[in-house]
RODO-2510 file (C-alpha; in nm, 4 decimals, decimal comma):
residues 67
     n   res          X          Y          Z
     1     x     3,2363     0,8297    -2,8305
     2     x     3,0065     1,1278    -2,7745
     3     x     2,7041     0,9374    -2,9012
     4     x     2,7529     0,6616    -2,6454
     5     x     2,7656     0,9197    -2,3651
     6     x     2,4481     1,0782    -2,4952
     7     x     2,2804     0,7387    -2,5266
     8     x     2,3924     0,6440    -2,1772
     9     x     2,2624     0,9725    -2,0380
    10     x     1,9333     0,9228    -2,2201
    11     x     1,8985     0,5688    -2,0883
    12     x     1,9818     0,6909    -1,7371
    13     x     1,7193     0,9654    -1,7676
    14     x     1,4609     0,7106    -1,8835
    15     x     1,5398     0,4828    -1,5908
    16     x     1,5089     0,7750    -1,3503
    17     x     1,1769     0,8770    -1,5065
    18     x     1,0460     0,5202    -1,4647
    19     x     1,1579     0,5168    -1,1029
    20     x     0,9920     0,8524    -1,0305
    21     x     0,6768     0,7375    -1,2075
    22     x     0,6654     0,4242    -0,9921
    23     x     0,7147     0,6321    -0,6770
    24     x     0,4327     0,8662    -0,7805
    25     x     0,2040     0,5714    -0,8526
    26     x     0,2826     0,4236    -0,5101
    27     x     0,2201     0,7573    -0,3380
    28     x    -0,1172     0,7904    -0,5118
    29     x    -0,2102     0,4376    -0,4049
    30     x    -0,1100     0,5154    -0,0448
    31     x    -0,3155     0,8343    -0,0406
    32     x    -0,6145     0,6498    -0,1848
    33     x    -0,5810     0,3713     0,0702
    34     x    -0,5597     0,6216     0,3582
    35     x    -0,8662     0,8016     0,2267
    36     x    -1,0600     0,4769     0,2169
    37     x    -0,9531     0,3950     0,5721
    38     x    -1,0682     0,7380     0,6930
    39     x    -1,4047     0,6907     0,5238
    40     x    -1,4476     0,3467     0,6779
    41     x    -1,3551     0,4850     1,0206
    42     x    -1,6121     0,7637     0,9819
    43     x    -1,8810     0,5142     0,8793
    44     x    -1,8088     0,2922     1,1799
    45     x    -1,8173     0,5906     1,4154
    46     x    -2,1486     0,7040     1,2673
    47     x    -2,2976     0,3568     1,3045
    48     x    -2,1814     0,3257     1,6657
    49     x    -2,3075     0,6698     1,7630
    50     x    -2,6415     0,5967     1,5932
    51     x    -2,6761     0,2700     1,7830
    52     x    -2,5967     0,4450     2,1125
    53     x    -2,8555     0,7109     2,0312
    54     x    -3,1215     0,4495     1,9617
    55     x    -3,0449     0,2623     2,2846
    56     x    -3,0572     0,5845     2,4857
    57     x    -3,3822     0,6868     2,3182
    58     x    -3,5460     0,3527     2,3900
    59     x    -3,4232     0,3647     2,7493
    60     x    -3,5599     0,7138     2,8049
    61     x    -3,8875     0,6162     2,6368
    62     x    -3,9309     0,3108     2,8583
    63     x    -3,8460     0,5121     3,1683
    64     x    -4,1045     0,7784     3,0851
    65     x    -4,3640     0,5167     2,9960
    66     x    -4,3399     0,3531     3,3382
    67     x    -4,4193     0,6821     3,5139
***
């Protein structure tokens, strides 16, 4: 009788360890995905600000050239 309780407790502990491992794996995937999204957002912002800078530079250059 005691061995079945020990076996049941061991099986329960294994199931809990699998569940916690799955949760940890999911959390790592979520963190990775959020990091990738932040990097993509930063790249888009850099590209947009660079394009605005180029347009402003060309506009200022053309304005000064006409004078």
